[in-house]
N, C-alpha and C positions, 0 to 999 in steps of 0.2 A: 233376675234380668235387670241390666242397667241401661237406663235410656239416656240418649245422647241429647243434650239441650238443643232447642231448636235454632238458636242463634248461632250455633256452630255448624254451619252448612258446608259440606265439602264442595270445593270447586275443581272439577276434572275439566281438563282441555288438553289440547296438543302440548307437548313440552316445548316445542320450538316457539309457541306463541308466548310463553312465559319467560324465556331466556333473558329478556331484557327487563322484567320487573324488578324494581329497585325497593319496594315497600317492605319494610321489616316486619310488618304484621302477617305477612304471607309465609307460612311455614310448610316444609315439605313433609309429606307423610309417605309418599311413594313416588315412583319414578314419574308417573303421569297423573298424580293427585296433589290438590293443593287444599289447605284449609285456611279460612279467613274469618273475620268477625262481622261481616254483613248479614243482615237479616232477611236477605233475599237471594235467590239463586241468580248467579250472573252469567251472562253470555261472554264470549270472547271480546267483543267491542267494549262491553262494559268494564271488563277486568283491565283492559289496556288504558281506558279512559281514567278509572280510579285509582290504579295501582302502578301504571306505567310511568318511566320517567318522562318529563315534559321535553327534555332535551335528548335528541338521539345522539348518544355518545359513542357510537360504534367506531367513529374516527378519532376519538379522543385518546391521546398518548397514555400508555400506562404511567401511573404516578406523575402525571403531567405537572401537577402543582407542588410536588414534592421537592425539597431542596437538593436532593440527592438524584434528581432525574438525569439520565446520561444515556446516550446510545450504547455505551459499554455495559450492557446489561449483566455481564459475567462478572463484574467487579464489585457489585453490591449485592448482599444478601437479600435486601428488602425489594429488590427489582427482579422479578421472575424472567421476563422476557420482553420483547419489543411488540408493539402493536403492529398490525398489518400496514398501517400508514407509515410507521417508523421504518419498517423493513423495507418498504418500497422506496422511501426517500433515500434510505441509506445505499440501497442497491443501485439508484439512479446516479450517484456520484461516481461509480466506476466508469472507467474508459472501455470502450469497445474496440477490437482490433479493426484497423482501417486497410490492411492489406494482407496478403497472404502470409508473408513472413511473420507478422505479428500474431496471426492465428496459430501458426505452427510453434511460435514461441509460447503462448498462451496455453497450447495443448501440453506443452512440456512442463509448464508450471502446475497444470492441474493433475499430471501424472504422479501419484503419490510414490511410485516405485524409483523415481529418479531423485536420489537423495542430494546429488550435486549437479547443478545445472550452470554451464559456463557460457555467457553470451558476450560475443565480441562484435563490434560494429560502431558506425558513426555516431555521433551525437544527434538526438532528435529521432531515434528509431524506437524509442519506448523501452529500452532495457531496464533502466532503473525504475520507470514509472510502473510497469506491470508487475515487477518484482516487488515493489513496495505495496501496490494495491492488493496483490494477492496475499501478502503477508497480513494486511489489516483484515482482509475477508476471512482468512482461516483463524486469525486471532480472535475474531468476533464470534466465530462459531465454536469456540473452544477446542479447536483442533490442536492449537498451540498455545502455551502459557506466556510466552515472552517474544518480543520482537527485539532483534539486535541488528544494528547498523554500523558498519565500519568501513574505513577507507584508509590507505597508506598516504602519509603526507611526510616529507622530511621536515617541514617547519613545525609540524604538529608533533611528530615522534621525538625529534631531538631537542626542541626548544619549549615543549609543552610546559614545563615547570616555570618557566620565566613569564608565561602569559597570566593575567589576572583571572579570577573567577573559578567556577567549578569546572570539572572535566568536560561537562556536556557545554557549558559557555564557552570553553576554549575551543571546542570542536565545531561550535555553531557556523562559523564563516565557511568551513570546508564541507559541511553536511547540510547547507541551506536547502538544496533541493529535496532532501528527504523531510525536512520540516514543512516545506510547502505542500507536500502531499499529505502529510499526516493532519495538517489543519484543515483539509477539505473534509475529513471525516470525523475529527474530534475538536472540542473546543480547546483553544491554547492552554487553558487551566487544566483541563483532562490530561493533555500531553504532558504538562508539567508534573502533575500528580503521578502518573505512570512512570515518569523518569525517576522521580524521587522514591517510589516503591519498586524501582528496578524491574518493572513490568516492560518497560521500553528502555533499552540500553544503547547508547551511542558513544562509541570509544575508537580511538586509533588502533590501527591494525597491531602495533606493538603490545597493546594490552591484552591481546588474545592469547598470548603464550601461557602454556601450563593450565589452561582451563579446559573443562568439557561441557559442552552444551547439551542440555536435555530438554525436550518439550520446546524448542525454540526454532524460530523462522529467522535465518540469517541473511542479511543481504551485504554483500562486500562490493562496493563501488569503487570505480577507478583503479582497478587492479592492475593496469597496465604499468602503474608506478610502484608496483610491489617487487621485492627481490625474490629469487628463486626459493630461498629458505623460508620466507615469509609465506609465500603461497603454499608450500608444504606443511608448514605449521598450522595454517588455517584450515586446510583440508582434513586435517588429523583431529581437529577438534570437535567433531560431530559426536554426539552421544545418542542416547535412545529417542526415538520420535523427533528428530530434528532434520531439517533441510537447509542447504546452503546455495544461494544464488550468487554467482559471481559475474560482475559485469565489467566491461572495459573497452578501449579503443585503443588498438595497437598503434594507429596513426598519431596518437595525442601523448605518447609517453614523454615524460620531462627529462629521463636520462637516455637519450638515443645512442650513447656510446656503450651502454651496457644491455646484457640480456635480461629482460624483466620477467618477473614470475609467470604473468599470462602467456607471453610468447613461448616461454620454456614449456609450460604445461600443455599448451596446444600442440606444440611440436611433439612432445613425447605421447600424447593421446591420439595423435593422427593415426588412422587405420587400425585404431583398437576398438573393440567392441565391449560394452559393459552394460549390465542390467540396471545399474544404479547410478551411472555418471553418464552425462551427455554434454555436447558442445553444440552451439548454434552460432550461425554467422549471419549478421545483418549486411546488407549493401547500402550504397548511396541512394539506389532508387527506393529504399523503404524509409527514408527520411520523411517525417510529417510536418517539417517547419515550412518556411517560405522557400521557393524555388531558388532564390538568391543564395541559399545556404548550401545547396548542393553544388552550385556554381563555384562558391568560395572554396568548398572542399576538392573540387576537381582542379582549381587553380594550384593549390597547396599539395595536392596528392600527385601532381605530375612528376614522373620520374626525370624529365629533362630539366636540368638546372638552367636558367637563363643566362645567356652571356651579356653581363652588363658592360663589359669592356667595349664590345663592338657597338652596342647601342649607344654608349657615351660618345663613341668615335663619330657615329653617324650624326648625333645631335651637334657635335662640335663642329663637323664639317659644314653643316647647315647653317650655323651661326656665322661661320667665316665667309660663306658665300654670300649671306645676307649683307654682312659687313662691307664686302667689296663692291656689292651692287649699290649699296648707299653712298659710297665714297665716289663711284663714277657719276652717280646721279647729282 
């Protein structure tokens, strides 16, 4: 028969009481049993006083003082997950829908069966904002491995080689709204690192040809400036576990004399049903910017072209009348 030394007393208590104990002298022997080196039996208060951490670190970030700390927990092997405080802070940065149209749009973005979502409407309705934010959210939960942002631009596609810098630097002036959204969630250095590692890709629409995107969330912005062939090309790039969000405003296309890719697709897709493709239309009432923006769009969106000649004639007549009056006086 082997006796257990008296100075090795077992400390049994509720498991939850011991979950914050940080002292390495306490070793686990069973699920609800602990062994220490004190020569007296301890109650729960004494255990927490002697072995508990002086600082309540339940709100401390995981690896808070590590140089590799980042909200992108998926990118580093030594970071397992975010703390509850990090998750709460991260989630608080996402915008919430402010009207019924935005709620319906968000519902489509959440629907995993909709592989292609096409959103048309005026600026300020949240088309690109929600498309980018949901890409960040799904990326951070490991649903997708890459974020891809593209847009058509004549000056970028045709004259790109003459601009200085990397491809991303050349695209920066045209894709700045996307950067602004990314910087709300990630540090600029993290965005730069992810671009260098091709986790985030920013490229003009012409560079999408011949590629197949897998495990990717793709946002194609300003697609009212795309050609019919470019739109078809982009939609056929989807691979396994990928989604494509297309945004644009038919009232802002730069080539008004040509049929653009967005207009062509919406015309072809009209009155058609699909389980994986959907289109959504925003109205001017859905704009979430200043009220004056709606008024400006109504002015420029008017179908009646003003008759400048008659207006000029009226002004001219009033000037002549004034001159005659001045002469008589």
